[in-house]
N, CA, C and O of each residue as an XYZ file, in Angstrom:
356
protein
N       0.655     -0.988     -0.182
C       0.033     -0.025      0.109
C       0.532      1.158     -0.133
O       1.530      1.185      0.586
N       0.477      2.039     -0.625
C       0.960      3.373     -0.555
C       0.552      4.220      0.557
O      -0.541      4.349      1.109
N       2.021      4.931      0.817
C       1.734      5.775      2.197
C       2.684      7.127      1.531
O       3.741      7.182      0.903
N       1.652      8.194      2.056
C       1.970      9.589      2.022
C       3.309      9.817      2.868
O       3.169      9.202      3.925
N       4.568     10.464      2.822
C       5.319     10.122      3.792
C       6.196     11.839      3.703
O       7.214     12.159      4.316
N       5.393     12.680      2.750
C       5.476     13.954      2.909
C       4.222     14.940      2.207
O       3.707     14.551      1.159
N       3.844     16.011      2.738
C       2.999     16.291      2.172
C       3.021     18.272      2.233
O       3.358     18.730      3.325
N       2.688     19.274      1.146
C       2.640     20.650      1.084
C       1.167     20.907      0.640
O       0.414     20.318     -0.136
N       1.020     22.243      1.593
C      -0.730     22.871      0.858
C      -0.074     24.296     -0.019
O       0.600     25.301      0.208
N      -0.833     23.556     -1.235
C      -0.475     25.127     -2.096
C      -1.594     25.917     -1.784
O      -2.613     25.567     -1.188
N      -1.298     27.041     -2.257
C      -2.187     27.844     -2.596
C      -3.933     27.905     -3.487
O      -4.835     28.715     -3.268
N      -3.924     26.983     -4.287
C      -4.861     26.925     -5.250
C      -5.583     25.235     -5.039
O      -5.972     24.333     -5.782
N      -5.437     25.557     -3.149
C      -6.008     23.988     -2.580
C      -5.978     22.480     -3.466
O      -6.851     21.667     -3.771
N      -4.447     22.576     -3.706
C      -3.950     21.218     -3.942
C      -3.040     20.996     -2.769
O      -2.861     21.749     -1.812
N      -2.394     19.608     -3.062
C      -1.205     18.912     -2.277
C      -0.254     18.625     -3.073
O      -0.448     18.372     -4.262
N       0.868     18.628     -2.526
C       1.930     18.398     -3.188
C       2.428     16.770     -2.431
O       2.668     16.876     -1.229
N       2.536     15.823     -2.819
C       2.340     14.390     -1.873
C       3.745     13.763     -2.423
O       3.984     13.614     -3.621
N       4.589     13.439     -1.421
C       5.334     12.483     -2.004
C       5.177     11.029     -0.955
O       4.734     10.921      0.189
N       5.718     10.069     -1.859
C       4.739      8.383     -1.765
C       5.932      7.581     -1.031
O       7.100      7.966     -1.079
N       5.645      6.801     -0.570
C       6.869      5.927      0.113
C       7.326      5.058     -1.237
O       7.981      4.045     -0.990
N       7.087      5.308     -2.439
C       7.481      4.438     -3.574
C       8.151      5.662     -3.809
O       8.943      5.368     -4.705
N       8.277      6.621     -3.593
C       9.010      7.246     -4.523
C       8.275      8.672     -5.419
O       8.813      9.764     -5.605
N       7.208      8.326     -5.766
C       6.599      9.201     -6.543
C       6.188     10.230     -6.133
O       6.059     10.242     -4.909
N       5.790     11.548     -6.879
C       5.836     12.673     -6.276
C       4.224     13.064     -7.086
O       4.019     12.849     -8.281
N       3.389     13.557     -6.303
C       1.981     13.969     -7.221
C       1.718     14.876     -6.535
O       2.120     15.159     -5.407
N       0.725     15.590     -7.485
C      -0.439     16.385     -7.173
C      -1.681     16.039     -6.940
O      -2.340     15.405     -7.764
N      -2.196     16.466     -5.642
C      -3.646     15.788     -5.645
C      -4.577     17.384     -5.697
O      -3.967     18.388     -5.329
N      -5.863     17.507     -6.108
C      -6.952     18.801     -6.463
C      -7.660     18.703     -5.404
O      -8.520     17.879     -5.716
N      -7.903     19.123     -4.014
C      -8.687     19.051     -3.121
C     -10.132     19.952     -3.597
O     -11.223     19.556     -3.186
N     -10.061     20.880     -4.268
C     -11.526     21.308     -4.469
C     -12.404     20.856     -5.020
O     -13.433     21.507     -4.839
N     -12.526     19.945     -5.690
C     -13.861     18.888     -5.829
C     -14.367     18.805     -4.562
O     -15.584     18.987     -4.601
N     -13.815     18.540     -3.056
C     -13.898     17.867     -2.387
C     -14.559     19.066     -1.076
O     -15.075     18.692     -0.023
N     -14.384     20.406     -1.464
C     -14.310     21.460     -0.635
C     -15.967     21.734     -0.318
O     -16.479     22.392      0.588
N     -16.538     21.036     -1.327
C     -18.373     21.576     -1.015
C     -18.870     20.592      0.291
O     -19.480     21.037      1.264
N     -18.527     19.331      0.132
C     -18.732     18.424      1.437
C     -18.558     18.857      2.428
O     -17.647     19.667      2.600
N     -19.453     18.427      3.514
C     -19.980     19.148      4.786
C     -18.695     18.620      5.429
O     -18.041     19.487      6.008
N     -18.213     17.417      5.448
C     -16.653     17.090      6.029
C     -15.436     18.029      5.903
O     -14.647     18.355      6.791
N     -15.458     18.412      4.537
C     -14.323     19.115      4.402
C     -14.503     20.572      4.239
O     -13.518     21.263      3.978
N     -15.701     21.112      4.372
C     -15.998     22.860      4.282
C     -14.747     23.576      5.269
O     -14.207     24.632      4.938
N     -14.483     23.020      6.195
C     -13.983     23.994      6.821
C     -12.204     23.974      5.967
O     -11.342     24.693      6.472
N     -11.961     23.393      5.119
C     -11.158     23.533      4.316
C     -10.902     24.605      3.319
O      -9.842     24.690      2.699
N     -11.752     25.296      3.204
C     -12.017     26.339      2.418
C     -11.446     27.485      3.037
O     -11.480     28.480      2.314
N     -10.938     27.645      4.142
C      -9.951     28.651      4.999
C      -8.911     28.234      4.514
O      -8.677     27.030      4.620
N      -7.836     29.225      3.737
C      -6.713     29.072      3.246
C      -5.878     28.669      4.001
O      -5.008     27.844      3.723
N      -6.117     29.419      5.452
C      -5.310     29.337      6.580
C      -5.490     27.672      7.568
O      -4.805     27.043      8.374
N      -6.534     27.555      7.047
C      -6.604     26.061      7.648
C      -6.071     25.059      6.905
O      -5.320     24.195      7.357
N      -6.482     25.158      5.628
C      -5.754     24.061      4.894
C      -4.472     23.932      4.969
O      -3.867     22.943      4.555
N      -3.949     24.923      5.507
C      -2.621     24.778      5.059
C      -1.788     24.377      5.973
O      -0.579     24.216      5.808
N      -2.663     24.127      7.386
C      -2.582     23.293      8.692
C      -2.227     21.404      8.284
O      -1.766     20.592      9.087
N      -2.541     21.178      7.102
C      -2.403     19.918      6.560
C      -0.923     19.069      7.450
O       0.192     19.578      7.573
N      -1.280     17.917      7.883
C      -0.145     17.221      8.661
C      -0.136     15.659      7.871
O      -1.042     15.289      7.124
N       0.918     14.954      8.161
C       1.081     13.558      8.178
C       0.489     12.941      9.386
O       0.656     13.323     10.544
N      -0.246     11.905      8.963
C      -1.278     10.958      9.878
C      -1.521      9.764      9.606
O      -2.403      9.594      8.765
N      -0.946      8.702     10.113
C      -0.975      7.222      9.568
C      -0.537      6.948      8.425
O      -0.997      5.831      8.191
N       0.157      7.320      7.435
C       0.566      7.275      6.120
C      -0.449      7.894      5.133
O      -0.679      7.555      3.972
N      -1.054      8.977      5.942
C      -2.061      9.752      4.622
C      -1.743     11.201      5.259
O      -0.833     11.512      6.026
N      -2.952     12.130      4.608
C      -2.869     13.395      5.521
C      -4.350     14.081      6.287
O      -5.467     14.145      5.774
N      -4.016     14.453      7.381
C      -4.973     14.925      8.113
C      -4.776     16.616      8.496
O      -3.662     17.106      8.678
N      -6.017     17.379      8.577
C      -6.291     18.706      8.742
C      -6.639     18.269     10.722
O      -7.163     17.267     11.208
N      -6.101     19.458     11.362
C      -6.639     19.710     12.745
C      -8.032     18.958     13.272
O      -7.955     18.221     14.255
N      -9.180     19.140     12.663
C     -10.312     18.600     13.188
C     -10.550     17.307     12.247
O     -11.668     17.129     11.763
N      -9.463     16.383     11.985
C      -9.358     15.167     11.908
C     -10.203     14.689     10.415
O     -10.705     13.570     10.305
N     -10.260     15.746      9.304
C     -10.513     15.813      8.096
C      -9.198     14.660      7.704
O      -8.078     14.683      8.213
N      -9.667     13.726      6.717
C      -8.683     13.039      6.073
C      -8.893     12.531      4.774
O     -10.058     12.481      4.380
N      -7.955     12.133      4.011
C      -8.434     11.632      2.655
C      -7.568     10.224      3.085
O      -6.748     10.124      3.998
N      -8.042      9.109      2.077
C      -7.232      7.850      1.971
C      -6.390      7.828      1.262
O      -6.656      8.134      0.100
N      -5.079      7.488      1.583
C      -3.737      7.204      0.631
C      -3.990      6.831     -0.454
O      -3.466      7.306     -1.461
N      -5.270      5.446     -0.455
C      -4.995      4.979     -1.939
C      -6.087      6.698     -2.905
O      -5.848      7.206     -4.001
N      -6.849      6.957     -2.190
C      -7.478      8.330     -3.134
C      -6.209      9.123     -3.597
O      -5.950      9.326     -4.783
N      -5.590      9.469     -2.748
C      -4.632     10.588     -2.715
C      -3.506      9.634     -4.181
O      -3.062     10.131     -5.216
N      -3.431      8.856     -3.904
C      -2.556      8.185     -4.763
C      -2.940      8.014     -6.442
O      -2.286      8.176     -7.472
N      -4.154      7.658     -6.189
C      -4.817      7.380     -7.477
C      -5.314      8.977     -7.915
O      -4.479      9.534     -8.627
N      -5.948      9.402     -7.755
C      -6.462     10.584     -8.269
C      -5.643     11.690     -8.021
O      -6.114     12.825     -7.945
N      -4.510     11.459     -7.895
C      -3.379     12.687     -8.234
C      -2.758     12.512     -9.673
O      -2.906     11.521    -10.388
N      -2.205     13.384     -9.903
C      -1.255     13.552    -11.264
C       0.198     13.508    -10.767
O       0.420     14.205     -9.777
N       1.254     12.791    -11.293
C       2.863     13.372    -11.240
C       3.211     14.476    -11.630
O       2.628     15.110    -12.509
N       4.090     14.797    -11.092
C       4.696     16.224    -11.186
C       6.210     16.111    -10.843
O       6.777     15.388    -10.023
N       6.664     16.974    -11.651
C       8.271     16.899    -11.967
C       8.968     16.997    -10.295
O       8.274     16.968     -9.279
N      10.070     17.085    -10.308
C      10.614     16.746     -8.874
C      11.002     18.187     -8.393
O      11.299     18.270     -7.202
N      11.046     19.390     -9.177
C      11.388     20.649     -9.273
C      10.324     21.195     -8.385
O      10.647     21.745     -7.333
N       8.673     21.043     -8.851
C       7.942     21.552     -7.850
C       7.966     21.018     -6.351
O       7.995     21.877     -5.470
N       7.959     19.921     -6.049
C       7.695     19.503     -4.787
C       8.946     19.661     -4.052
O       8.822     19.182     -2.925
N      10.312     20.238     -4.301
C      11.348     20.484     -3.626
C      11.009     20.898     -2.021
O      11.588     20.340     -1.089
N      10.034     21.907     -1.834
C      10.211     21.951     -0.204
C       9.221     21.536      0.475
O       8.785     22.077      1.491
N       8.823     20.587     -0.025
C       7.784     19.562      1.043
C       8.630     19.321      2.386
O       9.839     19.274      2.610
N       7.589     19.200      3.110
C       7.841     19.061      4.486
C       7.791     17.522      4.592
O       6.842     16.882      4.139
N       8.900     16.925      5.238
C       8.931     15.411      5.465
C       8.622     15.440      7.153
O       8.626     16.373      7.956
N       8.419     14.324      7.270
C       7.728     13.736      8.575
C       8.672     13.616      9.640
O       9.815     13.215      9.421
N       8.282     13.929     10.748
C       9.636     14.446     11.752
C       9.454     12.916     12.679
O      10.207     12.673     13.623
């Protein structure tokens, strides 16, 4: 199973992700923002509080997206656009 090992929130409500298989991908969260569970993510400051948790991403009030969804629905990005990702501590 692919696990997220680094994440960066972008201003356009996308996430740059690094997976344990070495792939670098970008996930667009915008389609999810109108669902009740994710409405809080519309606040740009809150959106940027994303962190790693249990091999996926999570926000402070426990909104999360499965690592499978992140992997399958994201697009591959060049390495240079994800160089500033925060790694797990």
